C-alpha positions in Angstrom: 103.5 139.9 73.2 104.1 139.9 76.9 105.9 143.0 78.1 108.1 142.8 81.1 110.6 144.9 83.2 113.5 143.7 85.4 114.1 145.4 88.7 117.4 144.4 90.5 120.2 146.4 92.1 122.8 144.0 90.6 123.8 144.4 87.0 124.9 140.7 86.8 121.4 139.5 87.9 119.8 141.6 85.3 122.1 140.2 82.6 121.3 136.7 83.6 117.5 137.2 83.1 118.1 139.1 79.9 120.2 136.2 78.6 117.5 133.6 79.6 114.8 135.6 78.0 116.5 135.5 74.6 115.1 132.0 74.2 111.5 133.2 75.0 110.2 134.9 71.9 106.8 135.8 73.4 108.3 138.0 76.1 109.7 141.5 75.4 111.9 143.4 77.9 110.7 147.0 77.8 113.1 148.3 80.5 115.5 147.4 83.3 116.1 149.2 86.5 118.8 149.2 89.2 116.8 151.8 91.3 113.4 150.5 92.3 112.1 154.1 92.7 112.7 154.7 89.0 110.8 151.5 88.2 107.8 152.6 90.2 107.8 155.9 88.3 108.0 154.0 85.0 105.1 151.8 86.0 102.9 154.8 86.8 102.6 155.6 83.1 103.8 152.4 81.3 101.6 149.3 81.8 103.5 146.0 81.7 102.4 142.3 82.0 105.3 140.9 84.0 107.9 142.1 86.5 111.1 140.3 87.6 111.7 141.8 91.0 114.6 141.4 93.5 113.7 141.6 97.2 116.9 143.1 98.7 117.3 146.5 97.1 118.4 150.0 98.4 115.7 152.3 99.5 112.7 150.0 99.1 112.4 146.2 99.3 110.7 144.1 96.7 107.9 143.4 99.1 107.3 147.1 99.7 107.6 147.6 95.9 104.7 145.2 95.3 102.5 146.9 97.9 103.3 150.4 96.5 103.1 149.9 92.7 99.9 151.1 91.1 99.9 148.5 88.3 98.1 145.7 90.2 97.4 143.7 87.1 101.2 143.0 86.5 102.4 139.5 87.5 105.5 139.4 89.6 108.3 136.8 89.7 110.5 137.4 92.8 114.3 136.8 92.5 116.5 136.7 95.5 119.3 134.9 97.3 117.2 134.6 100.5 114.8 131.7 100.8 113.2 133.0 104.0 111.1 135.6 102.2 109.2 133.1 100.1 106.2 133.0 102.4 105.9 136.8 102.3 106.1 136.8 98.5 103.4 134.3 98.1 101.2 136.1 100.5 101.3 138.9 98.0 100.1 136.5 95.2 103.4 136.5 93.2 103.7 134.0 90.3 106.9 132.4 91.6 109.9 132.8 93.8 113.3 132.1 92.2 116.4 131.7 94.4 119.7 132.9 93.0 121.7 131.6 91.2 118.7 130.8 89.1 119.0 127.5 87.0 117.6 127.9 83.5 115.1 125.0 83.8 113.7 126.5 87.0 113.5 129.9 85.3 111.6 128.5 82.3 109.2 126.8 84.7 108.3 130.1 86.3 108.0 131.7 82.8 105.5 129.0 81.7 103.4 129.6 84.8 103.4 133.4 84.2 102.4 133.0 80.6 99.5 130.9 81.4 98.2 133.4 84.0 98.7 136.4 81.7 97.1 134.8 78.7 94.2 133.6 80.8 93.6 137.1 82.2 93.7 138.6 78.7 91.3 136.0 77.4 88.8 137.1 80.0 88.9 140.8 79.1 86.0 140.6 76.5 83.6 139.0 79.0 84.2 142.0 81.4 83.5 144.4 78.5 80.3 143.0 77.2 78.4 146.1 78.3 81.1 148.4 76.8 80.5 147.6 73.1 80.4 151.1 71.7 81.7 154.6 72.2 80.8 158.1 71.1 83.2 160.3 69.1 83.3 164.0 68.2 83.2 164.3 64.5 84.6 167.0 62.2 81.3 168.8 62.3 81.1 171.2 65.3 78.9 169.9 68.1 78.2 166.6 66.4 78.8 163.2 68.1 78.5 159.8 66.5 78.1 156.3 68.0 80.7 153.8 66.9 79.8 150.1 67.4 83.1 148.3 68.2 81.9 145.1 66.5 81.4 147.1 63.2 84.9 148.6 63.0 86.9 147.1 60.1 90.0 149.3 60.6 91.2 152.6 62.0 93.3 155.0 59.9 95.4 157.9 61.2 95.1 161.1 59.1 97.3 163.9 60.5 94.9 165.7 62.9 92.1 163.2 62.5 91.3 159.5 62.9 89.2 157.7 60.3 87.0 154.9 61.6 86.1 152.5 58.7 83.0 150.8 59.9 79.8 149.2 58.5 80.6 150.5 55.0 81.2 154.1 56.2 84.1 156.3 57.1 83.8 158.6 60.1 86.4 161.3 60.9 87.0 162.0 64.6 89.3 164.5 66.5 91.4 161.8 68.2 94.9 160.4 68.1 96.0 156.9 67.3 97.1 156.5 70.9 93.7 157.4 72.1 92.0 154.8 69.9 94.6 152.1 70.5 94.1 152.4 74.3 90.3 152.4 74.0 89.9 149.4 71.7 89.9 145.8 73.2 93.4 144.4 72.9 92.1 140.9 72.1 90.0 142.2 69.1 92.3 144.8 67.5 96.0 145.2 66.8 98.1 148.1 65.5 99.9 147.0 62.3 101.7 150.2 61.4 101.9 153.8 62.5 98.7 154.8 60.8 96.6 151.6 60.9 94.8 149.5 63.5 92.8 146.5 62.2 90.0 144.3 63.6 91.4 140.8 63.9 88.1 139.2 63.0 87.9 141.1 59.7 91.3 139.6 58.5 90.6 137.1 55.7 94.3 136.5 54.6 97.9 137.6 55.0 100.0 137.7 51.8 103.6 138.4 52.7 103.5 141.9 54.1 99.9 142.6 53.1 96.8 142.2 55.2 93.5 141.6 53.3 90.3 142.5 55.2 86.8 141.1 54.5 84.8 143.3 52.1 87.6 145.9 51.9 89.3 146.5 48.6 92.3 148.4 50.2 95.3 146.3 51.3 97.1 147.3 54.5 100.8 146.8 54.8 102.4 145.6 58.0 104.9 148.1 59.4 108.3 146.8 60.5 108.0 148.1 64.0 104.7 146.3 64.5 105.5 143.1 62.5 106.7 140.9 65.4 103.7 141.6 67.7 101.3 141.0 64.8 102.9 137.7 63.7 103.0 136.5 67.3 99.3 137.2 67.5 98.6 135.3 64.3 100.7 132.3 65.4 98.3 131.8 68.3 95.6 131.1 65.7 97.8 129.0 63.4 96.6 125.4 62.9 99.6 123.1 62.4 
């Protein structure tokens, strides 16, 4: 799932993009902002994949916004009524430059371009992490640390104040939160399927309705409603029609 935000000082412009995105199931709007300063604050602690950004806004321009934001991995589609800023936008390596009023076919063209760039970047993440294939965790025993090989993890289970790593036929308890683990594991190899479970994608052998069956694991894991859409979107990418 591609997460995006919309930054524009006009409510109508935001509504147009929201309406257009209803036909794009793979993109989720996480927030909208009329004030660009609020958007910058949001981005400082909330990573997103795509930003729809107006150029003429009070306080800070879209060009200044791009130069200021700390999330340099986010792709940007500029939206504006002024064609003359196109060159400045592309100098900053934006995905596309849409002139208002934005026709739907032109909007979808920009979306397709953004999706290809984002998926390509995500697909390259494992290659950059080849030397980062394990981590150390503090266990329930005081002063004891254990090495966890990422490739050996079957699933991760939340257990109140602990996390249980199910790996290589063992279960290791660690003093971590689900958020800690979710942020640490490679997004292309693991997915959270409910509040208390993260599963390794390569260990999934079948999906039966709302149940996930993992290789060599007797326990069945249920897909939580909150995480169902992201999980099914991930599975559709592997579906052979």
